[in-house]
C-alpha positions as CSV (number, residue, x, y, z in Angstrom):
1,M,203.5,-104.7,86.9
2,A,204.8,-108.1,85.6
3,H,205.4,-109.1,89.2
4,L,201.7,-108.9,89.9
5,F,200.8,-111.7,87.5
6,R,203.7,-114.1,87.5
7,R,204.0,-117.0,89.9
8,R,205.9,-116.6,93.1
9,P,209.5,-118.1,92.7
10,P,210.8,-120.4,95.4
11,G,213.1,-119.1,98.1
12,P,213.8,-115.7,99.5
13,L,213.1,-112.7,97.3
14,P,214.4,-109.1,97.1
15,L,212.4,-106.5,98.9
16,A,211.2,-104.9,95.7
17,V,209.9,-108.2,94.4
18,E,208.2,-108.9,97.8
19,L,206.5,-105.5,97.7
20,A,205.4,-105.9,94.1
21,L,203.9,-109.3,94.9
22,A,202.3,-107.9,98.0
23,F,200.2,-105.7,95.8
24,R,198.5,-108.7,94.3
25,P,196.5,-109.7,97.4
26,V,195.8,-106.0,98.1
27,M,194.2,-105.5,94.8
28,V,192.3,-108.8,95.1
29,A,191.2,-107.8,98.5
30,L,190.1,-104.4,97.2
31,A,187.9,-106.1,94.5
32,V,186.4,-108.4,97.1
33,V,185.7,-105.5,99.5
34,M,184.0,-103.6,96.6
35,L,181.9,-106.6,95.7
36,I,180.9,-107.2,99.4
37,T,180.1,-103.5,99.8
38,L,177.9,-103.5,96.7
39,V,176.1,-106.6,97.9
40,R,175.7,-105.0,101.3
41,F,174.2,-101.8,99.9
42,A,171.9,-103.9,97.8
43,A,170.8,-105.9,100.8
44,V,170.2,-102.8,102.8
45,A,168.2,-101.3,99.9
46,Q,166.0,-104.4,99.7
47,F,165.8,-105.5,103.3
48,D,166.2,-102.4,105.4
49,P,165.2,-103.7,108.9
50,R,163.7,-100.3,109.7
51,Q,161.0,-101.1,107.2
52,D,159.9,-104.1,109.3
53,R,158.2,-102.0,111.9
54,Y,156.3,-100.0,109.4
55,L,155.2,-103.2,107.5
56,D,154.2,-104.8,110.8
57,A,152.2,-101.6,111.7
58,K,150.5,-101.6,108.3
59,A,149.5,-105.3,108.7
60,A,148.3,-104.6,112.2
61,L,146.2,-101.7,111.0
62,A,144.7,-103.8,108.3
63,T,143.8,-106.5,110.9
64,S,142.4,-103.8,113.2
65,R,140.2,-102.3,110.4
66,Q,138.9,-105.7,109.4
67,S,138.1,-106.6,113.0
68,M,136.2,-103.3,113.3
69,L,134.2,-104.1,110.1
70,D,133.4,-107.6,111.4
71,Q,132.1,-106.1,114.7
72,Q,130.0,-103.5,112.9
73,T,128.6,-106.1,110.5
74,G,127.7,-108.5,113.3
75,L,126.1,-105.8,115.4
76,R,124.1,-104.4,112.5
77,G,123.0,-107.8,111.4
78,W,121.8,-108.6,115.0
79,Q,120.0,-105.3,115.2
80,L,118.2,-105.9,111.9
81,S,117.4,-109.6,112.3
82,G,117.4,-110.4,116.0
83,D,119.4,-113.5,115.1
84,R,122.2,-113.9,117.8
85,R,124.3,-115.8,115.3
86,F,125.2,-112.4,113.8
87,L,127.0,-111.6,117.1
88,A,129.6,-114.3,116.4
89,P,131.7,-112.0,114.2
90,Y,131.5,-109.2,116.8
91,L,132.6,-111.5,119.6
92,S,135.4,-113.3,117.7
93,A,136.8,-110.0,116.4
94,R,137.4,-108.4,119.8
95,A,140.6,-110.4,120.7
96,P,142.3,-109.9,117.3
97,L,141.4,-106.2,117.5
98,E,143.1,-105.8,120.9
99,R,146.2,-107.7,119.6
100,A,146.3,-105.6,116.4
101,D,146.0,-102.3,118.4
102,A,148.8,-103.3,120.7
103,T,151.1,-104.2,117.7
104,L,150.1,-101.0,115.9
105,L,150.9,-98.7,118.8
106,A,154.2,-100.6,119.6
107,N,155.4,-100.3,116.0
108,T,154.6,-96.6,115.6
109,S,155.8,-95.4,119.0
110,H,159.3,-94.5,117.6
111,D,157.8,-92.1,115.1
112,P,156.1,-89.1,116.8
113,R,153.8,-88.3,113.8
114,L,152.7,-91.9,113.2
115,A,152.4,-92.4,117.0
116,A,150.0,-89.4,117.1
117,L,148.0,-90.7,114.1
118,A,147.9,-94.2,115.7
119,L,146.7,-92.7,119.0
120,S,144.0,-90.7,117.2
121,N,142.9,-93.8,115.3
122,W,142.8,-95.8,118.6
123,R,140.7,-93.0,120.2
124,D,138.2,-93.0,117.4
125,Q,138.0,-96.7,117.6
126,Q,137.4,-96.6,121.4
127,A,134.9,-93.9,120.9
128,W,132.8,-96.2,118.7
129,I,133.3,-99.2,121.0
130,D,132.7,-97.3,124.3
131,L,129.9,-94.8,123.2
132,W,127.9,-96.8,120.6
133,V,128.4,-100.5,121.0
134,P,127.1,-100.8,124.7
135,R,124.1,-98.7,123.8
136,A,123.4,-100.8,120.7
137,L,123.6,-104.0,122.7
138,D,121.3,-102.6,125.4
139,T,118.8,-101.3,122.9
140,G,118.4,-104.8,121.3
141,P,117.1,-105.8,117.8
142,G,114.0,-104.8,116.0
143,S,113.5,-101.3,117.3
144,R,112.6,-98.6,114.8
145,S,112.0,-95.7,117.2
146,R,113.5,-92.3,116.7
147,S,116.0,-92.9,119.5
148,Q,117.1,-96.1,117.7
149,I,117.5,-94.2,114.4
150,S,119.5,-91.5,116.3
151,L,121.6,-94.1,117.9
152,N,122.4,-95.7,114.6
153,L,123.3,-92.4,113.0
154,E,125.6,-91.7,115.9
155,G,127.2,-95.1,115.5
156,K,127.7,-94.4,111.8
157,R,129.3,-91.0,112.5
158,L,131.7,-92.6,115.1
159,F,132.6,-95.4,112.7
160,D,133.1,-92.9,109.8
161,D,135.5,-91.0,112.1
162,Y,137.4,-94.2,112.7
163,R,137.6,-95.0,109.0
164,Q,138.9,-91.6,108.2
165,S,141.6,-91.7,110.9
166,A,142.5,-95.3,109.8
167,A,142.9,-94.1,106.2
168,T,145.1,-91.2,107.3
169,L,147.3,-93.6,109.3
170,F,147.5,-95.9,106.2
171,Q,148.7,-92.9,104.1
172,G,151.2,-91.9,106.8
173,I,152.7,-95.5,107.0
174,D,152.9,-95.8,103.2
175,G,154.6,-92.4,103.1
176,R,157.3,-93.5,105.6
177,L,157.9,-96.7,103.6
178,A,158.3,-94.7,100.4
179,V,160.8,-92.3,102.0
180,L,162.8,-95.2,103.4
181,H,162.9,-97.0,100.1
182,R,163.9,-93.9,98.2
183,R,166.6,-93.1,100.8
184,D,168.0,-96.6,100.7
185,W,168.3,-96.6,96.9
186,Q,170.0,-93.2,97.1
187,L,172.5,-94.6,99.6
188,F,173.0,-97.6,97.4
189,W,173.9,-95.6,94.3
190,F,176.1,-93.2,96.3
191,G,178.0,-96.0,97.9
192,A,178.4,-97.8,94.5
193,I,179.8,-94.7,92.8
194,A,182.1,-94.0,95.7
195,Q,183.4,-97.6,95.7
196,L,184.1,-97.5,92.0
197,L,186.0,-94.2,92.4
198,V,188.0,-95.7,95.3
199,A,188.8,-98.8,93.2
200,L,190.0,-96.6,90.2
201,F,192.1,-94.5,92.5
202,A,193.6,-97.6,94.2
203,L,194.5,-99.1,90.8
204,L,196.2,-95.9,89.6
205,S,198.0,-95.4,92.9
206,S,199.3,-99.0,92.9
207,R,200.7,-98.7,89.4
208,R,202.5,-95.4,90.3
209,Q,203.8,-96.9,93.6
210,L,205.3,-99.9,91.8
211,R,207.6,-97.6,89.9
212,R,208.9,-96.0,93.1
213,L,209.5,-99.2,95.0
214,H,212.5,-100.1,92.9
215,G,214.7,-97.6,94.7
216,S,217.4,-98.6,97.2
217,V,215.5,-99.3,100.4
218,A,216.4,-102.9,101.0
219,L,219.7,-102.3,102.9
220,P,218.4,-99.6,105.3
221,L,215.4,-101.8,106.1
222,R,217.7,-104.8,106.7
223,E,219.8,-102.8,109.1
224,L,216.6,-101.6,110.9
225,L,215.4,-105.2,111.1
226,V,218.7,-106.3,112.8
227,V,218.3,-103.5,115.4
228,V,214.7,-104.4,116.0
229,R,215.6,-108.1,116.6
230,R,218.3,-107.0,119.2
231,V,215.8,-104.8,121.0
232,R,213.3,-107.6,121.0
233,E,216.0,-109.8,122.6
234,G,216.5,-107.2,125.3
235,D,219.6,-105.3,124.0
236,L,218.3,-101.7,124.4
237,S,221.8,-100.3,123.5
238,A,221.4,-101.2,119.8
239,V,221.3,-98.1,117.6
240,A,220.4,-98.0,113.9
241,R,222.2,-95.7,111.5
242,A,220.1,-93.0,110.0
243,N,220.4,-94.0,106.4
244,G,218.2,-94.2,103.3
245,P,215.1,-92.1,102.5
246,T,213.7,-89.6,104.9
247,E,211.1,-92.0,106.2
248,L,213.7,-94.6,107.1
249,R,215.9,-92.0,108.8
250,E,212.9,-90.9,110.9
251,I,212.2,-94.6,111.7
252,A,215.7,-95.0,113.0
253,V,215.3,-91.9,115.3
254,E,212.0,-93.1,116.5
255,L,213.3,-96.5,117.2
256,A,215.9,-95.1,119.4
257,E,213.4,-93.1,121.4
258,T,211.1,-96.1,121.5
259,T,213.7,-98.3,123.1
260,E,214.1,-95.7,125.9
261,A,210.4,-95.6,126.5
262,L,209.8,-99.3,126.5
263,A,210.4,-99.8,130.2
264,A,208.2,-96.9,131.3
265,A,205.5,-98.0,128.8
266,R,205.6,-101.5,130.3
267,A,205.0,-100.1,133.8
268,R,202.3,-97.8,132.6
269,G,200.7,-100.8,130.8
270,D,200.6,-102.8,133.9
271,Q,199.0,-100.0,135.8
272,R,196.5,-99.4,133.0
273,E,195.6,-103.1,133.0
274,A,194.8,-102.9,136.6
275,Q,192.6,-99.8,136.0
276,L,190.8,-101.6,133.2
277,A,190.1,-104.6,135.4
278,T,188.6,-102.3,138.0
279,Q,186.5,-100.4,135.5
280,A,185.3,-103.7,134.0
281,E,184.2,-104.8,137.4
282,S,182.4,-101.5,138.0
283,S,180.8,-101.7,134.6
284,E,179.5,-105.2,135.4
285,R,178.0,-103.9,138.6
286,V,176.3,-101.1,136.8
287,L,174.9,-103.6,134.3
288,E,173.6,-105.8,137.1
289,L,172.0,-102.8,138.8
290,A,170.4,-101.7,135.5
291,R,168.9,-105.1,135.1
292,E,167.4,-104.7,138.6
293,F,166.0,-101.3,137.7
294,N,164.2,-102.7,134.7
295,A,163.0,-105.9,136.4
296,T,159.7,-104.2,137.3
297,L,157.2,-101.7,136.0
298,D,155.9,-100.7,139.4
299,L,157.1,-97.1,140.1
300,A,157.5,-97.6,143.8
301,A,159.5,-100.9,143.4
302,A,161.7,-99.3,140.7
303,S,162.4,-96.3,142.9
304,E,163.3,-98.6,145.8
305,S,165.7,-100.5,143.5
306,V,167.3,-97.3,142.3
307,V,167.9,-95.9,145.7
308,N,169.4,-99.2,147.0
309,G,171.5,-99.8,143.9
310,T,172.9,-96.2,144.1
311,L,173.9,-96.7,147.7
312,R,175.8,-99.9,146.9
313,L,177.7,-98.3,144.1
314,S,178.4,-94.8,145.4
315,G,180.0,-95.2,148.8
316,F,177.6,-92.6,150.3
317,P,175.6,-93.6,153.4
318,S,172.3,-92.0,152.4
319,A,170.4,-91.7,149.1
320,R,167.1,-90.2,148.0
321,V,165.2,-90.4,144.7
322,W,163.2,-87.3,143.8
323,L,160.7,-87.4,140.9
324,A,159.5,-84.3,139.0
325,D,155.8,-83.4,139.5
326,A,153.9,-83.3,136.2
327,D,151.8,-80.3,137.2
328,R,153.9,-78.1,139.4
329,P,157.6,-77.0,139.5
330,V,158.5,-79.2,142.4
331,L,160.1,-82.6,143.1
332,R,158.4,-85.3,145.1
333,L,160.3,-87.7,147.3
334,S,159.8,-91.2,145.9
335,R,162.2,-93.2,148.1
336,A,164.9,-92.5,150.7
337,A,167.3,-94.9,152.4
338,G,170.5,-94.8,154.4
339,E,171.9,-93.7,157.8
340,V,171.0,-89.9,157.6
341,V,167.6,-88.8,158.9
342,E,165.1,-88.5,156.0
343,P,163.9,-84.9,155.1
344,S,160.9,-83.5,157.0
345,S,159.2,-82.6,153.7
346,E,158.4,-84.8,150.8
347,L,158.3,-81.8,148.4
348,L,161.3,-79.8,147.0
349,R,160.9,-76.7,144.9
350,L,163.1,-76.3,141.8
351,G,166.2,-74.4,142.7
352,E,165.9,-75.3,146.4
353,G,168.7,-77.2,148.0
354,L,171.2,-79.5,146.2
355,G,168.5,-81.7,144.6
356,G,166.3,-78.7,143.5
357,R,169.2,-76.9,141.8
358,T,170.3,-80.1,140.1
359,A,166.8,-80.5,138.6
360,Q,166.7,-76.9,137.6
361,H,170.0,-76.9,135.7
362,G,169.8,-80.6,134.5
363,Q,173.5,-81.1,135.5
364,T,175.4,-83.1,138.1
365,M,176.2,-80.9,141.2
366,F,178.1,-81.4,144.4
367,A,177.9,-79.9,147.9
368,T,180.7,-79.1,150.4
369,D,181.0,-77.0,153.5
370,E,181.8,-74.1,151.1
371,G,178.6,-74.4,149.1
372,V,177.2,-76.0,145.9
373,G,179.0,-76.3,142.6
374,L,178.8,-78.0,139.2
375,R,180.3,-81.5,138.5
376,R,183.9,-82.1,139.6
377,P,185.8,-84.9,141.4
378,G,187.0,-84.5,144.9
379,A,185.8,-84.7,148.5
380,M,182.1,-83.8,149.0
381,L,179.3,-84.0,151.5
382,G,176.6,-84.3,148.9
383,L,176.2,-85.3,145.2
384,A,173.1,-84.9,143.1
385,L,172.7,-86.5,139.6
386,P,169.8,-85.6,137.3
387,M,167.8,-88.4,135.7
388,I,167.2,-87.4,132.1
389,A,164.9,-89.3,129.7
390,G,163.8,-88.0,126.4
391,G,165.6,-84.7,126.9
392,R,163.6,-84.0,130.1
393,T,164.7,-84.1,133.7
394,I,162.3,-86.6,135.3
395,G,164.0,-86.6,138.7
396,V,167.2,-86.5,140.8
397,V,169.2,-89.0,142.7
398,E,170.6,-87.2,145.7
399,L,173.5,-88.7,147.8
400,S,174.6,-87.3,151.1
401,S,177.0,-88.0,154.0
402,P,177.9,-86.4,157.3
403,Q,181.6,-86.9,156.5
404,P,183.3,-86.0,153.2
405,V,183.4,-88.7,150.6
406,E,186.1,-88.8,148.0
407,V,184.7,-89.2,144.5
408,D,187.0,-89.5,141.4
409,N,186.2,-89.0,137.7
410,A,185.7,-92.7,137.1
411,S,183.2,-93.0,139.9
412,L,181.3,-89.9,138.7
413,H,181.1,-91.4,135.2
414,L,179.8,-94.7,136.6
415,L,177.2,-92.9,138.8
416,E,176.0,-90.8,135.8
417,T,175.8,-94.0,133.7
418,L,173.7,-95.6,136.5
419,T,171.3,-92.7,136.7
420,T,170.8,-92.8,132.9
421,H,169.6,-96.4,133.3
422,A,167.6,-95.4,136.4
423,A,165.9,-92.6,134.4
424,L,164.8,-95.0,131.6
425,A,163.5,-97.5,134.1
426,L,161.6,-94.9,136.2
427,E,160.2,-93.3,133.0
428,A,159.0,-96.7,131.8
429,A,157.3,-97.4,135.1
430,R,155.7,-93.9,135.1
431,L,154.3,-94.4,131.6
432,H,153.1,-97.9,132.5
433,R,151.2,-96.4,135.5
434,Q,149.8,-93.6,133.3
435,A,148.6,-96.1,130.7
436,Q,146.9,-98.2,133.4
437,E,145.2,-95.0,134.7
438,L,144.0,-94.0,131.2
439,G,142.4,-97.4,130.8
440,R,140.3,-96.8,133.8
441,R,139.1,-93.3,132.9
442,D,136.4,-91.9,130.6
443,A,138.1,-89.7,127.9
444,L,135.5,-86.9,128.0
445,T,134.8,-86.4,131.7
446,G,137.8,-87.9,133.4
447,L,135.6,-90.0,135.6
448,L,136.1,-93.8,136.1
449,N,134.6,-95.7,133.2
450,R,132.0,-98.5,132.9
451,R,134.6,-101.3,133.0
452,Q,136.0,-99.9,136.3
453,L,132.4,-99.6,137.7
454,D,131.7,-103.3,137.0
455,A,134.9,-104.3,138.9
456,D,134.3,-101.9,141.8
457,I,130.6,-103.1,142.2
458,A,131.7,-106.7,142.3
459,E,134.5,-106.0,144.8
460,E,132.3,-103.8,147.0
461,G,129.6,-106.4,146.9
462,R,132.0,-109.1,148.2
463,R,133.3,-106.8,150.9
464,G,129.8,-105.6,152.0
465,N,128.5,-109.2,152.2
466,R,131.5,-110.5,154.1
467,Y,131.6,-107.7,156.7
468,D,127.8,-106.9,156.6
469,R,128.6,-103.2,155.8
470,P,126.1,-100.8,154.1
471,W,126.8,-99.3,150.7
472,T,124.6,-97.6,148.1
473,F,124.6,-97.5,144.3
474,V,123.2,-94.4,142.6
475,L,122.4,-94.1,138.9
476,C,121.5,-90.6,137.6
477,D,120.7,-89.1,134.2
478,V,120.8,-85.4,133.0
479,D,117.2,-84.3,132.4
480,H,116.3,-83.1,128.8
481,F,119.8,-83.6,127.6
482,K,118.8,-84.4,124.1
483,S,116.9,-81.1,123.8
484,L,120.0,-79.3,125.2
485,N,122.1,-80.9,122.5
486,D,119.7,-80.1,119.8
487,Q,119.4,-76.4,120.8
488,H,123.0,-75.7,121.6
489,G,125.1,-78.3,119.8
490,H,127.2,-81.3,120.9
491,L,130.2,-79.2,121.9
492,F,128.1,-77.4,124.5
493,G,126.6,-80.7,125.6
494,D,130.1,-82.1,126.1
495,E,131.0,-79.1,128.2
496,V,127.9,-79.6,130.3
497,L,128.8,-83.3,130.8
498,R,132.3,-82.3,132.0
499,D,130.9,-79.7,134.4
500,V,128.4,-82.3,135.8
501,A,131.2,-84.7,136.3
502,V,133.2,-82.1,138.2
503,T,130.2,-81.3,140.4
504,L,129.5,-85.0,141.2
505,R,133.2,-85.7,141.9
506,D,133.5,-82.7,144.3
507,G,130.2,-83.5,146.1
508,F,131.2,-86.5,148.2
509,R,134.0,-88.1,150.2
510,D,137.3,-89.4,148.8
511,T,136.3,-92.9,149.7
512,D,133.3,-92.7,147.3
513,A,133.6,-92.9,143.5
514,A,131.9,-91.4,140.5
515,Y,131.6,-93.0,137.1
516,R,130.4,-92.2,133.6
517,Y,127.9,-94.9,132.9
518,G,127.3,-94.0,129.3
519,G,125.9,-91.0,127.3
520,E,124.4,-88.5,129.8
521,E,124.1,-91.2,132.5
522,F,126.4,-91.2,135.6
523,A,126.9,-93.6,138.5
524,L,127.9,-93.1,142.1
525,L,129.3,-95.8,144.5
526,L,128.8,-94.6,148.1
527,R,130.8,-96.8,150.4
528,E,129.9,-97.3,154.1
529,T,126.7,-95.4,153.4
530,D,123.2,-96.5,154.2
531,M,120.1,-95.3,152.3
532,A,119.3,-92.4,154.7
533,A,122.9,-91.0,154.3
534,A,122.7,-91.7,150.6
535,T,119.6,-89.7,150.1
536,A,121.2,-86.8,151.9
537,V,124.2,-87.0,149.5
538,V,121.8,-87.0,146.5
539,E,119.9,-83.9,147.8
540,R,123.2,-82.1,148.3
541,L,124.2,-83.0,144.8
542,Q,120.9,-81.7,143.4
543,S,121.5,-78.4,145.1
544,A,125.0,-78.2,143.8
545,I,123.9,-78.9,140.2
546,E,121.2,-76.3,140.3
547,Q,123.6,-73.7,141.7
548,R,126.4,-74.5,139.3
549,F,124.2,-74.3,136.2
550,A,122.0,-71.4,137.2
551,G,122.4,-68.8,134.4
552,Y,124.9,-71.1,132.6
553,V,122.3,-73.4,130.9
554,P,119.2,-71.6,129.8
555,G,116.3,-72.8,132.0
556,G,118.8,-74.5,134.4
557,L,119.9,-78.1,134.6
558,T,118.6,-81.0,136.7
559,L,119.3,-84.6,137.3
560,S,117.1,-87.6,138.1
561,F,118.4,-90.2,140.5
562,G,117.8,-93.8,141.2
563,L,119.1,-95.4,144.4
564,A,119.7,-99.1,145.3
565,S,121.1,-100.5,148.4
566,G,124.1,-102.7,148.0
567,R,123.3,-105.0,150.9
568,G,122.1,-108.4,150.1
569,S,123.2,-111.1,147.6
570,Q,122.0,-109.6,144.3
571,S,124.4,-109.6,141.4
572,P,125.9,-106.4,140.0
573,A,123.6,-106.7,137.0
574,E,120.6,-106.9,139.3
575,L,121.8,-104.0,141.4
576,I,122.3,-101.8,138.3
577,A,118.9,-102.8,136.9
578,A,117.2,-101.9,140.2
579,A,118.8,-98.5,140.3
580,D,118.0,-98.0,136.6
581,A,114.3,-98.8,137.2
582,A,114.2,-96.4,140.2
583,M,115.8,-93.6,138.1
584,Y,113.2,-94.1,135.4
585,R,110.5,-93.9,138.0
586,A,112.0,-90.6,139.1
587,K,111.8,-89.4,135.5
588,G,108.2,-90.5,135.2
589,D,107.4,-88.6,138.4
590,G,108.5,-85.3,136.9
591,R,112.3,-85.5,136.9
592,N,114.6,-83.5,139.2
593,C,113.9,-86.0,142.0
594,W,115.1,-89.3,143.4
595,R,113.5,-92.7,143.9
596,V,114.7,-95.8,145.8
597,A,114.7,-99.2,144.1
598,E,112.0,-101.8,145.0
599,Q,110.1,-99.2,147.1
600,E,107.0,-97.1,146.4
601,P,107.5,-93.3,146.6
602,T,106.8,-92.0,150.1
603,A,106.6,-88.6,151.5
604,M,110.2,-88.8,152.5
605,Q,111.3,-89.6,149.0
606,L,109.5,-86.8,147.2
607,I,111.5,-83.7,146.5
608,P,109.9,-80.3,147.3
609,S,108.0,-78.9,144.4
610,A,110.7,-76.2,143.7
611,R,112.9,-79.0,142.7
612,V,110.6,-80.8,140.3
613,A,111.3,-80.1,136.6
614,S,108.6,-78.3,134.8
């Protein structure tokens, strides 16, 4: 132990002294490692980066909630006073609300439970914004009618739902932060105790080892050193005597065997270095292709990038990308490229062919003249690799060739790595498309929403004016819907609205479009349709509504329609106002009929008396 604390004497030292002195830096290093580890555990406990996402989500939720309160306050103030200055908080809070919602959803997406709570909170928020705010703005200030009171009560209920879901989300985030904090401190104390035990064990072991290192090991080690130097200089005939402790005897034997294997090892090392260089080049190509896959969120472009990248890397002349259908057990052809003729069908059932069997089993499979089998290297006519994301097979990359292609294990591994990147890129593109589609649809009925209607009317107006083509806008309202809600409840009313939406959507051409305008009001955009054809469509829809709800809704269900021609230079707002006025004329004339904007009712426009609501 004295060697540990005395100063190092000048000149060469015996082996025992050198070993004793060697323990000094070891022990110092052990103490430093322990200190660094304790500091690290403390830093982790206090600044766990995983907490940042939850903290950002919590701050975003607070901003979102404050923005919603600002909007509600501004709208209520405007309704009560009529002073448009109260709308300033509502308008200024919309942009921060959208940014806060995006931050909240992004920072809770990794946690399924919080993601579900955040999505529920977002839906409650959108319900208030989509279902109440437009109607409150349309109603205007100063009204004290029963419909205004009902509207305000509905707005309060929607906003209370949002507050409740926001409070639940707050509790969920706080719970996650508490769990992380408690777990980090548990980890800290466990690591600290473990390091202390390791330090104590190292100290005791070092003291015991010092007593054993004073044996006679210097001479055998010196002889071994001489042999090692001779071998280093190229004299592979040098042999060390097996002398000293058992370990040194084994070293001497191993040294002799090592000298015999040096030449072969050098040759193998050169070969391995060449293989590593090849693998590094292939890995770089996979990385470049992965960057190409993730360069776009367009599903078609991403599929094109995947099929072309796989062709470049695989050596096969033909490649196809099949994507799993969300509703049926089939694969849909997304992209195909190469020399072989493309398949006659764009659908492939699970278990059918090489691609279908690969998707069914979720494993890499190959094809030869003898049949189909699981992953193995060798010559093959076809190779199919599953694209798996989130534990789910989202598609298959199928390679084929008229002549056998030799594929080794390294190539298989690279292709499987490439398909992993491809799966993530295609899944991201699919989710992006799905998110865009959800933003265009009404949550209850599945029809296009008001925002999409405004965009489509503006676009169709530009197209119709440029090419002088007819088109018609139709606004319709469910007759006596409030009474139906009061008698049978809102759940039944929602079911009726969904069935009305299905009937409207199925009642015209694919080129036309149906929208939920708001509440029980719907809109139709009839392209390339003049007023005569539009009235025929409306009459057909009236019949379909009556037949669908006969015996389903007590007393039946009818709709009132207002039609406006899209020709001319009127703005979308003027067109909607004209159709709305025509629809209210239809309601005033007894409901269950249609009226044309800016025209007086004629004999052609009146519906037979059997259609008029009683």
